[in-house]
BAPA-126879 format. One record per residue (C-alpha): residue number from 1; residue in three letters; chain; x, y, z. Coordinates in Angstrom, 1 decimal. Layout:
<pts>
pt n->NUM; res->ala; chain->A; u->X; v->Y; w->Z $
...
</pts>
This chain:
<pts>
pt n->1; res->unk; chain->A; u->-0.2; v->-0.1; w->0.2 $
pt n->2; res->unk; chain->A; u->1.3; v->3.4; w->-0.6 $
pt n->3; res->unk; chain->A; u->2.3; v->6.1; w->1.8 $
pt n->4; res->unk; chain->A; u->0.5; v->8.8; w->2.3 $
pt n->5; res->unk; chain->A; u->2.7; v->11.5; w->1.5 $
pt n->6; res->unk; chain->A; u->3.0; v->15.7; w->2.1 $
pt n->7; res->unk; chain->A; u->5.9; v->16.7; w->-0.2 $
pt n->8; res->unk; chain->A; u->7.8; v->20.1; w->1.3 $
pt n->9; res->unk; chain->A; u->6.8; v->22.5; w->-2.0 $
pt n->10; res->unk; chain->A; u->2.8; v->21.4; w->-0.9 $
pt n->11; res->unk; chain->A; u->3.6; v->22.4; w->3.4 $
pt n->12; res->unk; chain->A; u->2.5; v->26.3; w->2.4 $
pt n->13; res->unk; chain->A; u->-0.5; v->25.2; w->0.6 $
pt n->14; res->unk; chain->A; u->-1.5; v->23.0; w->3.5 $
pt n->15; res->unk; chain->A; u->-0.9; v->26.6; w->5.8 $
pt n->16; res->unk; chain->A; u->-3.4; v->28.2; w->2.9 $
pt n->17; res->unk; chain->A; u->-5.7; v->25.6; w->3.3 $
pt n->18; res->unk; chain->A; u->-5.9; v->26.0; w->7.0 $
pt n->19; res->unk; chain->A; u->-6.1; v->29.8; w->6.9 $
pt n->20; res->unk; chain->A; u->-8.5; v->29.6; w->4.2 $
pt n->21; res->unk; chain->A; u->-10.7; v->27.8; w->6.2 $
pt n->22; res->unk; chain->A; u->-10.5; v->29.9; w->9.1 $
pt n->23; res->unk; chain->A; u->-8.1; v->28.2; w->10.8 $
pt n->24; res->unk; chain->A; u->-4.9; v->29.0; w->12.5 $
pt n->25; res->unk; chain->A; u->-1.6; v->27.4; w->12.0 $
pt n->26; res->unk; chain->A; u->0.9; v->27.1; w->15.1 $
pt n->27; res->unk; chain->A; u->4.6; v->25.9; w->14.1 $
pt n->28; res->unk; chain->A; u->8.4; v->26.4; w->15.1 $
pt n->29; res->unk; chain->A; u->9.6; v->29.5; w->13.6 $
pt n->30; res->unk; chain->A; u->12.7; v->31.5; w->14.5 $
pt n->31; res->unk; chain->A; u->11.7; v->34.5; w->16.9 $
pt n->32; res->unk; chain->A; u->14.7; v->36.7; w->18.3 $
pt n->33; res->unk; chain->A; u->17.4; v->33.7; w->17.7 $
pt n->34; res->unk; chain->A; u->15.5; v->31.1; w->19.1 $
pt n->35; res->unk; chain->A; u->12.9; v->28.6; w->17.6 $
pt n->36; res->unk; chain->A; u->9.6; v->29.1; w->19.3 $
pt n->37; res->unk; chain->A; u->6.2; v->27.9; w->18.8 $
pt n->38; res->unk; chain->A; u->3.8; v->31.0; w->17.0 $
pt n->39; res->unk; chain->A; u->0.8; v->31.3; w->14.7 $
pt n->40; res->unk; chain->A; u->2.7; v->31.7; w->10.9 $
pt n->41; res->unk; chain->A; u->1.4; v->32.3; w->7.7 $
pt n->42; res->unk; chain->A; u->3.7; v->31.0; w->4.9 $
pt n->43; res->unk; chain->A; u->5.9; v->27.8; w->4.4 $
pt n->44; res->unk; chain->A; u->8.9; v->30.4; w->4.8 $
pt n->45; res->unk; chain->A; u->8.2; v->31.2; w->8.3 $
pt n->46; res->unk; chain->A; u->8.8; v->27.9; w->9.8 $
pt n->47; res->unk; chain->A; u->11.8; v->26.9; w->11.2 $
pt n->48; res->unk; chain->A; u->13.7; v->23.9; w->10.0 $
pt n->49; res->unk; chain->A; u->17.1; v->23.0; w->11.8 $
pt n->50; res->unk; chain->A; u->15.7; v->22.3; w->15.4 $
pt n->51; res->unk; chain->A; u->15.3; v->20.0; w->18.2 $
pt n->52; res->unk; chain->A; u->12.5; v->21.4; w->20.0 $
pt n->53; res->unk; chain->A; u->10.8; v->24.5; w->20.1 $
pt n->54; res->unk; chain->A; u->12.2; v->26.4; w->23.2 $
pt n->55; res->unk; chain->A; u->8.2; v->26.8; w->24.6 $
pt n->56; res->unk; chain->A; u->5.6; v->24.7; w->24.8 $
pt n->57; res->unk; chain->A; u->2.8; v->24.7; w->22.5 $
pt n->58; res->unk; chain->A; u->0.4; v->24.5; w->25.8 $
pt n->59; res->unk; chain->A; u->0.1; v->28.3; w->25.6 $
pt n->60; res->unk; chain->A; u->-2.3; v->28.2; w->22.8 $
pt n->61; res->unk; chain->A; u->-4.5; v->25.4; w->24.7 $
pt n->62; res->unk; chain->A; u->-4.0; v->26.8; w->28.2 $
pt n->63; res->unk; chain->A; u->-2.9; v->30.5; w->27.7 $
pt n->64; res->unk; chain->A; u->-0.3; v->32.6; w->29.8 $
pt n->65; res->unk; chain->A; u->-3.5; v->34.8; w->30.8 $
pt n->66; res->unk; chain->A; u->-7.2; v->34.7; w->30.1 $
pt n->67; res->unk; chain->A; u->-10.0; v->36.7; w->31.2 $
pt n->68; res->unk; chain->A; u->-12.7; v->34.0; w->32.5 $
pt n->69; res->unk; chain->A; u->-15.2; v->36.6; w->33.8 $
pt n->70; res->unk; chain->A; u->-15.9; v->40.0; w->34.1 $
pt n->71; res->unk; chain->A; u->-17.3; v->42.1; w->37.1 $
pt n->72; res->unk; chain->A; u->-19.2; v->45.6; w->37.4 $
pt n->73; res->unk; chain->A; u->-19.6; v->47.0; w->41.3 $
pt n->74; res->unk; chain->A; u->-23.0; v->48.9; w->41.5 $
pt n->75; res->unk; chain->A; u->-25.0; v->50.2; w->44.2 $
pt n->76; res->unk; chain->A; u->-26.8; v->47.1; w->44.2 $
pt n->77; res->unk; chain->A; u->-23.9; v->44.9; w->44.6 $
pt n->78; res->unk; chain->A; u->-21.4; v->43.0; w->42.3 $
pt n->79; res->unk; chain->A; u->-22.6; v->41.8; w->38.8 $
pt n->80; res->unk; chain->A; u->-20.0; v->39.2; w->37.5 $
pt n->81; res->unk; chain->A; u->-20.6; v->37.7; w->34.3 $
pt n->82; res->unk; chain->A; u->-18.6; v->34.5; w->33.0 $
pt n->83; res->unk; chain->A; u->-16.6; v->34.5; w->29.6 $
pt n->84; res->unk; chain->A; u->-17.1; v->32.1; w->27.0 $
pt n->85; res->unk; chain->A; u->-14.4; v->30.8; w->25.2 $
pt n->86; res->unk; chain->A; u->-14.7; v->30.3; w->21.3 $
pt n->87; res->unk; chain->A; u->-11.3; v->28.8; w->19.9 $
pt n->88; res->unk; chain->A; u->-10.3; v->29.0; w->16.2 $
pt n->89; res->unk; chain->A; u->-9.8; v->25.4; w->14.5 $
pt n->90; res->unk; chain->A; u->-5.8; v->25.3; w->15.6 $
pt n->91; res->unk; chain->A; u->-3.2; v->23.2; w->13.6 $
pt n->92; res->unk; chain->A; u->0.3; v->22.0; w->15.6 $
pt n->93; res->unk; chain->A; u->2.6; v->21.6; w->13.4 $
pt n->94; res->unk; chain->A; u->6.3; v->20.2; w->14.2 $
pt n->95; res->unk; chain->A; u->5.3; v->18.7; w->17.7 $
pt n->96; res->unk; chain->A; u->8.0; v->16.3; w->18.7 $
pt n->97; res->unk; chain->A; u->6.2; v->12.5; w->20.1 $
pt n->98; res->unk; chain->A; u->7.6; v->13.9; w->23.5 $
pt n->99; res->unk; chain->A; u->5.4; v->16.9; w->24.0 $
pt n->100; res->unk; chain->A; u->2.7; v->15.0; w->22.2 $
pt n->101; res->unk; chain->A; u->2.2; v->12.9; w->24.6 $
pt n->102; res->unk; chain->A; u->1.9; v->15.7; w->27.2 $
pt n->103; res->unk; chain->A; u->-1.7; v->16.3; w->26.2 $
pt n->104; res->unk; chain->A; u->-3.2; v->13.5; w->28.1 $
pt n->105; res->unk; chain->A; u->-1.5; v->14.8; w->31.4 $
pt n->106; res->unk; chain->A; u->-2.7; v->18.6; w->30.6 $
pt n->107; res->unk; chain->A; u->-6.7; v->16.8; w->29.7 $
pt n->108; res->unk; chain->A; u->-6.1; v->14.8; w->33.2 $
pt n->109; res->unk; chain->A; u->-5.9; v->18.0; w->35.2 $
pt n->110; res->unk; chain->A; u->-8.3; v->19.9; w->33.8 $
pt n->111; res->unk; chain->A; u->-11.5; v->17.2; w->33.8 $
pt n->112; res->unk; chain->A; u->-10.4; v->16.1; w->36.8 $
pt n->113; res->unk; chain->A; u->-13.1; v->17.2; w->39.3 $
pt n->114; res->unk; chain->A; u->-14.5; v->19.9; w->37.2 $
pt n->115; res->unk; chain->A; u->-14.8; v->19.9; w->33.2 $
pt n->116; res->unk; chain->A; u->-12.5; v->23.4; w->32.4 $
pt n->117; res->unk; chain->A; u->-14.0; v->24.8; w->29.1 $
pt n->118; res->unk; chain->A; u->-11.0; v->26.8; w->28.7 $
pt n->119; res->unk; chain->A; u->-9.2; v->24.4; w->27.9 $
pt n->120; res->unk; chain->A; u->-11.5; v->21.4; w->27.1 $
pt n->121; res->unk; chain->A; u->-12.9; v->23.3; w->24.1 $
pt n->122; res->unk; chain->A; u->-9.5; v->24.5; w->23.1 $
pt n->123; res->unk; chain->A; u->-8.3; v->21.1; w->22.4 $
pt n->124; res->unk; chain->A; u->-11.1; v->20.1; w->21.0 $
pt n->125; res->unk; chain->A; u->-10.6; v->22.2; w->18.2 $
pt n->126; res->unk; chain->A; u->-7.1; v->21.3; w->17.6 $
pt n->127; res->unk; chain->A; u->-5.2; v->19.3; w->15.6 $
pt n->128; res->unk; chain->A; u->-1.6; v->17.9; w->15.9 $
pt n->129; res->unk; chain->A; u->0.5; v->17.2; w->13.2 $
pt n->130; res->unk; chain->A; u->3.7; v->15.5; w->15.3 $
pt n->131; res->unk; chain->A; u->7.0; v->15.4; w->13.2 $
pt n->132; res->unk; chain->A; u->9.4; v->12.3; w->14.8 $
pt n->133; res->unk; chain->A; u->13.0; v->13.2; w->15.8 $
pt n->134; res->unk; chain->A; u->15.5; v->12.8; w->13.7 $
pt n->135; res->unk; chain->A; u->18.1; v->14.7; w->16.0 $
pt n->136; res->unk; chain->A; u->18.8; v->15.2; w->19.5 $
pt n->137; res->unk; chain->A; u->20.9; v->16.3; w->22.1 $
pt n->138; res->unk; chain->A; u->22.2; v->15.2; w->25.6 $
pt n->139; res->unk; chain->A; u->19.3; v->16.9; w->27.2 $
pt n->140; res->unk; chain->A; u->16.5; v->14.3; w->25.5 $
pt n->141; res->unk; chain->A; u->15.7; v->11.6; w->27.6 $
pt n->142; res->unk; chain->A; u->12.3; v->10.5; w->26.7 $
pt n->143; res->unk; chain->A; u->13.1; v->6.7; w->26.1 $
pt n->144; res->unk; chain->A; u->14.1; v->7.2; w->30.4 $
pt n->145; res->unk; chain->A; u->10.4; v->7.9; w->31.5 $
pt n->146; res->unk; chain->A; u->8.9; v->5.2; w->28.6 $
pt n->147; res->unk; chain->A; u->8.7; v->6.9; w->25.3 $
pt n->148; res->unk; chain->A; u->10.3; v->7.5; w->22.3 $
pt n->149; res->unk; chain->A; u->10.5; v->9.3; w->18.9 $
pt n->150; res->unk; chain->A; u->8.0; v->6.3; w->17.7 $
pt n->151; res->unk; chain->A; u->5.5; v->7.3; w->20.5 $
pt n->152; res->unk; chain->A; u->2.0; v->8.4; w->18.6 $
pt n->153; res->unk; chain->A; u->0.0; v->9.3; w->22.0 $
pt n->154; res->unk; chain->A; u->-1.4; v->12.7; w->21.9 $
pt n->155; res->unk; chain->A; u->-0.7; v->12.8; w->18.0 $
pt n->156; res->unk; chain->A; u->-3.6; v->13.2; w->15.7 $
pt n->157; res->unk; chain->A; u->-1.0; v->13.0; w->12.5 $
pt n->158; res->unk; chain->A; u->2.3; v->11.3; w->12.7 $
pt n->159; res->unk; chain->A; u->4.9; v->12.4; w->10.1 $
pt n->160; res->unk; chain->A; u->8.5; v->11.1; w->9.3 $
pt n->161; res->unk; chain->A; u->10.5; v->13.2; w->7.6 $
pt n->162; res->unk; chain->A; u->12.6; v->11.6; w->4.1 $
pt n->163; res->unk; chain->A; u->15.7; v->12.6; w->2.7 $
pt n->164; res->unk; chain->A; u->14.4; v->14.7; w->0.4 $
pt n->165; res->unk; chain->A; u->12.5; v->16.8; w->3.3 $
pt n->166; res->unk; chain->A; u->8.7; v->15.1; w->2.1 $
pt n->167; res->unk; chain->A; u->7.3; v->13.7; w->5.3 $
pt n->168; res->unk; chain->A; u->5.4; v->10.2; w->5.3 $
pt n->169; res->unk; chain->A; u->2.1; v->10.7; w->7.2 $
pt n->170; res->unk; chain->A; u->-0.2; v->8.3; w->9.0 $
pt n->171; res->unk; chain->A; u->-3.2; v->9.7; w->10.2 $
pt n->172; res->unk; chain->A; u->-3.9; v->8.2; w->14.2 $
pt n->173; res->unk; chain->A; u->-6.9; v->9.3; w->15.7 $
pt n->174; res->unk; chain->A; u->-10.2; v->10.2; w->14.1 $
pt n->175; res->unk; chain->A; u->-9.5; v->13.9; w->14.2 $
pt n->176; res->unk; chain->A; u->-6.3; v->13.4; w->12.3 $
pt n->177; res->unk; chain->A; u->-8.4; v->11.2; w->9.4 $
pt n->178; res->unk; chain->A; u->-10.6; v->13.9; w->9.2 $
pt n->179; res->unk; chain->A; u->-8.0; v->16.6; w->9.0 $
pt n->180; res->unk; chain->A; u->-6.4; v->14.4; w->6.5 $
pt n->181; res->unk; chain->A; u->-9.8; v->14.2; w->4.0 $
pt n->182; res->unk; chain->A; u->-10.5; v->18.1; w->4.8 $
pt n->183; res->unk; chain->A; u->-7.3; v->19.0; w->3.7 $
pt n->184; res->unk; chain->A; u->-6.8; v->16.0; w->0.7 $
pt n->185; res->unk; chain->A; u->-5.6; v->18.6; w->-2.0 $
pt n->186; res->unk; chain->A; u->-2.4; v->18.7; w->-0.3 $
pt n->187; res->unk; chain->A; u->-1.1; v->15.1; w->0.3 $
pt n->188; res->unk; chain->A; u->-0.3; v->12.9; w->-2.3 $
pt n->189; res->unk; chain->A; u->0.2; v->9.0; w->-2.6 $
pt n->190; res->unk; chain->A; u->3.6; v->7.6; w->-3.3 $
pt n->191; res->unk; chain->A; u->6.3; v->6.1; w->-1.4 $
pt n->192; res->unk; chain->A; u->9.6; v->7.1; w->0.6 $
pt n->193; res->unk; chain->A; u->11.9; v->6.1; w->2.6 $
pt n->194; res->unk; chain->A; u->12.1; v->8.1; w->6.2 $
pt n->195; res->unk; chain->A; u->15.3; v->9.1; w->7.8 $
pt n->196; res->unk; chain->A; u->16.4; v->7.0; w->10.6 $
pt n->197; res->unk; chain->A; u->15.1; v->8.3; w->14.0 $
pt n->198; res->unk; chain->A; u->17.0; v->9.8; w->16.9 $
pt n->199; res->unk; chain->A; u->16.5; v->7.5; w->20.0 $
pt n->200; res->unk; chain->A; u->18.0; v->9.1; w->23.2 $
pt n->201; res->unk; chain->A; u->20.2; v->6.4; w->25.1 $
pt n->202; res->unk; chain->A; u->18.2; v->5.7; w->28.0 $
pt n->203; res->unk; chain->A; u->19.5; v->6.5; w->31.5 $
pt n->204; res->unk; chain->A; u->21.0; v->3.3; w->32.8 $
pt n->205; res->unk; chain->A; u->21.2; v->4.4; w->36.6 $
pt n->206; res->unk; chain->A; u->17.2; v->5.9; w->36.5 $
pt n->207; res->unk; chain->A; u->14.5; v->3.6; w->37.7 $
pt n->208; res->unk; chain->A; u->11.2; v->5.2; w->37.7 $
pt n->209; res->unk; chain->A; u->9.5; v->2.4; w->40.1 $
pt n->210; res->unk; chain->A; u->12.5; v->3.0; w->42.7 $
pt n->211; res->unk; chain->A; u->12.1; v->6.4; w->42.7 $
pt n->212; res->unk; chain->A; u->8.2; v->6.3; w->43.0 $
pt n->213; res->unk; chain->A; u->8.8; v->3.8; w->45.9 $
pt n->214; res->unk; chain->A; u->10.7; v->5.8; w->47.5 $
pt n->215; res->unk; chain->A; u->8.6; v->9.2; w->47.0 $
pt n->216; res->unk; chain->A; u->5.9; v->7.5; w->48.8 $
pt n->217; res->unk; chain->A; u->7.5; v->7.2; w->52.2 $
pt n->218; res->unk; chain->A; u->6.8; v->10.0; w->54.3 $
pt n->219; res->unk; chain->A; u->10.2; v->9.5; w->56.4 $
pt n->220; res->unk; chain->A; u->11.8; v->10.7; w->53.3 $
pt n->221; res->unk; chain->A; u->10.0; v->13.9; w->52.8 $
pt n->222; res->unk; chain->A; u->12.4; v->15.6; w->55.2 $
pt n->223; res->unk; chain->A; u->15.7; v->13.7; w->53.8 $
pt n->224; res->unk; chain->A; u->18.6; v->16.5; w->53.8 $
pt n->225; res->unk; chain->A; u->19.4; v->14.9; w->50.6 $
pt n->226; res->unk; chain->A; u->16.9; v->17.2; w->49.0 $
pt n->227; res->unk; chain->A; u->18.8; v->20.2; w->50.5 $
pt n->228; res->unk; chain->A; u->22.3; v->18.7; w->48.8 $
pt n->229; res->unk; chain->A; u->20.6; v->18.0; w->45.2 $
pt n->230; res->unk; chain->A; u->18.7; v->20.9; w->44.8 $
pt n->231; res->unk; chain->A; u->20.6; v->23.4; w->46.7 $
pt n->232; res->unk; chain->A; u->21.9; v->25.7; w->43.9 $
pt n->233; res->unk; chain->A; u->18.1; v->26.5; w->42.7 $
pt n->234; res->unk; chain->A; u->17.4; v->30.3; w->42.4 $
pt n->235; res->unk; chain->A; u->13.6; v->29.6; w->42.2 $
pt n->236; res->unk; chain->A; u->13.5; v->31.8; w->38.8 $
pt n->237; res->unk; chain->A; u->10.3; v->29.7; w->37.7 $
pt n->238; res->unk; chain->A; u->11.6; v->28.5; w->34.2 $
pt n->239; res->unk; chain->A; u->11.4; v->25.1; w->34.2 $
pt n->240; res->unk; chain->A; u->7.8; v->25.5; w->35.0 $
pt n->241; res->unk; chain->A; u->6.9; v->27.5; w->32.0 $
pt n->242; res->unk; chain->A; u->8.7; v->25.6; w->29.3 $
pt n->243; res->unk; chain->A; u->7.5; v->22.3; w->30.8 $
pt n->244; res->unk; chain->A; u->4.4; v->21.0; w->28.7 $
pt n->245; res->unk; chain->A; u->3.0; v->19.6; w->31.4 $
pt n->246; res->unk; chain->A; u->2.9; v->22.0; w->34.2 $
pt n->247; res->unk; chain->A; u->-0.4; v->23.3; w->34.6 $
pt n->248; res->unk; chain->A; u->-0.6; v->25.6; w->38.2 $
pt n->249; res->unk; chain->A; u->-2.5; v->28.9; w->37.4 $
pt n->250; res->unk; chain->A; u->-3.8; v->31.5; w->39.9 $
pt n->251; res->unk; chain->A; u->-6.9; v->33.6; w->39.5 $
pt n->252; res->unk; chain->A; u->-6.5; v->37.6; w->40.0 $
pt n->253; res->unk; chain->A; u->-9.0; v->40.3; w->39.7 $
pt n->254; res->unk; chain->A; u->-7.8; v->43.2; w->38.1 $
pt n->255; res->unk; chain->A; u->-8.9; v->46.3; w->37.8 $
pt n->256; res->unk; chain->A; u->-10.8; v->49.5; w->39.5 $
pt n->257; res->unk; chain->A; u->-13.0; v->50.2; w->41.9 $
pt n->258; res->unk; chain->A; u->-15.9; v->49.8; w->39.9 $
pt n->259; res->unk; chain->A; u->-15.4; v->47.1; w->36.8 $
pt n->260; res->unk; chain->A; u->-12.7; v->45.0; w->36.0 $
pt n->261; res->unk; chain->A; u->-11.7; v->41.4; w->35.0 $
pt n->262; res->unk; chain->A; u->-11.1; v->37.7; w->36.8 $
pt n->263; res->unk; chain->A; u->-8.0; v->36.4; w->35.2 $
pt n->264; res->unk; chain->A; u->-6.7; v->32.8; w->35.2 $
pt n->265; res->unk; chain->A; u->-3.2; v->33.7; w->35.1 $
pt n->266; res->unk; chain->A; u->0.2; v->30.8; w->34.8 $
pt n->267; res->unk; chain->A; u->1.7; v->30.5; w->38.0 $
pt n->268; res->unk; chain->A; u->5.0; v->28.4; w->39.5 $
pt n->269; res->unk; chain->A; u->5.1; v->26.4; w->42.8 $
pt n->270; res->unk; chain->A; u->9.1; v->27.4; w->42.5 $
pt n->271; res->unk; chain->A; u->7.8; v->30.8; w->43.6 $
pt n->272; res->unk; chain->A; u->8.1; v->31.7; w->47.1 $
pt n->273; res->unk; chain->A; u->4.6; v->32.8; w->47.4 $
pt n->274; res->unk; chain->A; u->2.7; v->29.8; w->45.6 $
pt n->275; res->unk; chain->A; u->2.2; v->28.3; w->49.0 $
pt n->276; res->unk; chain->A; u->2.3; v->31.5; w->51.4 $
pt n->277; res->unk; chain->A; u->-0.4; v->31.4; w->53.7 $
pt n->278; res->unk; chain->A; u->-2.6; v->34.7; w->54.6 $
pt n->279; res->unk; chain->A; u->-1.1; v->34.3; w->58.0 $
pt n->280; res->unk; chain->A; u->2.2; v->34.4; w->56.9 $
pt n->281; res->unk; chain->A; u->3.3; v->31.3; w->57.7 $
pt n->282; res->unk; chain->A; u->5.0; v->29.2; w->54.5 $
pt n->283; res->unk; chain->A; u->4.9; v->25.3; w->54.5 $
pt n->284; res->unk; chain->A; u->7.7; v->25.3; w->51.8 $
pt n->285; res->unk; chain->A; u->9.9; v->28.4; w->53.1 $
pt n->286; res->unk; chain->A; u->12.9; v->27.4; w->51.9 $
pt n->287; res->unk; chain->A; u->13.8; v->26.8; w->47.7 $
pt n->288; res->unk; chain->A; u->14.5; v->23.3; w->48.0 $
pt n->289; res->unk; chain->A; u->11.1; v->22.4; w->49.5 $
pt n->290; res->unk; chain->A; u->9.7; v->24.1; w->46.2 $
pt n->291; res->unk; chain->A; u->11.9; v->22.2; w->44.1 $
pt n->292; res->unk; chain->A; u->11.2; v->18.5; w->46.0 $
pt n->293; res->unk; chain->A; u->7.7; v->19.6; w->45.3 $
pt n->294; res->unk; chain->A; u->7.8; v->19.6; w->41.5 $
pt n->295; res->unk; chain->A; u->9.9; v->16.4; w->41.5 $
pt n->296; res->unk; chain->A; u->7.2; v->14.9; w->43.9 $
pt n->297; res->unk; chain->A; u->4.5; v->16.3; w->41.2 $
pt n->298; res->unk; chain->A; u->6.0; v->14.6; w->38.5 $
pt n->299; res->unk; chain->A; u->6.8; v->11.1; w->39.6 $
pt n->300; res->unk; chain->A; u->5.0; v->10.5; w->42.9 $
pt n->301; res->unk; chain->A; u->1.1; v->12.6; w->42.9 $
pt n->302; res->unk; chain->A; u->0.8; v->12.5; w->39.1 $
pt n->303; res->unk; chain->A; u->1.2; v->9.2; w->38.6 $
pt n->304; res->unk; chain->A; u->-0.5; v->8.2; w->41.7 $
pt n->305; res->unk; chain->A; u->-3.7; v->10.7; w->40.7 $
pt n->306; res->unk; chain->A; u->-3.8; v->10.1; w->36.8 $
pt n->307; res->unk; chain->A; u->-2.5; v->7.4; w->34.1 $
pt n->308; res->unk; chain->A; u->-1.0; v->9.8; w->32.2 $
pt n->309; res->unk; chain->A; u->2.8; v->11.0; w->32.8 $
pt n->310; res->unk; chain->A; u->4.0; v->13.9; w->34.7 $
pt n->311; res->unk; chain->A; u->7.4; v->14.3; w->33.3 $
pt n->312; res->unk; chain->A; u->7.1; v->13.2; w->29.2 $
pt n->313; res->unk; chain->A; u->11.3; v->13.4; w->28.9 $
pt n->314; res->unk; chain->A; u->11.8; v->16.6; w->26.4 $
pt n->315; res->unk; chain->A; u->14.4; v->18.1; w->28.5 $
pt n->316; res->unk; chain->A; u->13.4; v->21.7; w->28.2 $
pt n->317; res->unk; chain->A; u->13.9; v->22.1; w->31.9 $
pt n->318; res->unk; chain->A; u->17.3; v->20.9; w->31.4 $
pt n->319; res->unk; chain->A; u->18.2; v->23.4; w->28.7 $
pt n->320; res->unk; chain->A; u->16.3; v->26.1; w->30.2 $
pt n->321; res->unk; chain->A; u->18.0; v->26.2; w->33.8 $
pt n->322; res->unk; chain->A; u->20.2; v->29.1; w->34.4 $
pt n->323; res->unk; chain->A; u->22.2; v->27.2; w->37.0 $
pt n->324; res->unk; chain->A; u->22.0; v->23.4; w->35.1 $
pt n->325; res->unk; chain->A; u->19.9; v->21.7; w->37.6 $
pt n->326; res->unk; chain->A; u->19.3; v->18.8; w->35.9 $
pt n->327; res->unk; chain->A; u->16.3; v->16.8; w->37.0 $
pt n->328; res->unk; chain->A; u->18.1; v->13.5; w->35.7 $
pt n->329; res->unk; chain->A; u->20.9; v->13.8; w->38.1 $
pt n->330; res->unk; chain->A; u->18.4; v->14.0; w->40.5 $
pt n->331; res->unk; chain->A; u->16.1; v->11.0; w->39.1 $
pt n->332; res->unk; chain->A; u->19.5; v->9.4; w->39.6 $
pt n->333; res->unk; chain->A; u->19.9; v->10.0; w->43.2 $
pt n->334; res->unk; chain->A; u->16.9; v->9.2; w->43.9 $
pt n->335; res->unk; chain->A; u->16.9; v->5.8; w->42.2 $
pt n->336; res->unk; chain->A; u->19.9; v->4.5; w->44.3 $
</pts>
């Protein structure tokens, strides 16, 4: 059976087709000398030589800030009006398999005890076109957490690049199949050989079962090893903002004494005031306790509560950390 191909010369036509039908096309593009996910209008805007975009595309499903309600204060009280979300059809192109796998983690959180339509409506209108990895670096560790460049979880359409720059496509979900049919004019039948995939070596010293077992024991919660391993953390929060599975947010009222907006804003467990009580007490009063919480979330709280992964091994937190605090080194130490 012939492969379905997206020829490189048809990539621009695909973008035009998506935009022409009222959608938006999100893809890795070079901005300020960094490759980031952003809205693009033509094929020339796409970055071609990258390992992973600097940011996660989660911000197009879970915006950094958004209005969830508006309010007016009058003599008879407060009039609070909810805001509806009406997202555009969105195509995410160039996601890596590790990042695509993060979608189930986000959806698990936003549908856990309450259906957060500000997230679910956006994801429902989004089609993820994943491009398998043909290159990587020392920060990639997807195989260590049970994923690989061949993982198709979270992908609607899975693409493999060929030597000529074309893409072999596989529609994975019903949403992906409907997308291929909707834009059938830009896809062709044909045969091609895919480039070899980059498979990161599994870090042998890491045992996820041992980590989970150790973290589950409350006597290890106050282990001095946390301070030793993470004492160089400066609490900047960069790791949480680039992580595709981190999802913490705060809700604030902004405006005047008479009217304003209730906004949902990204937050970070690495900030000192994240757990600060009104009384002034802070149960995570030192930075290593805040870093410990993030690690516990990834490898203990999350696996216990949900079937999806709290860490997908993309390595973004390693690349962006200004003091080079490597999560895999902590994973190794916790495996011993």
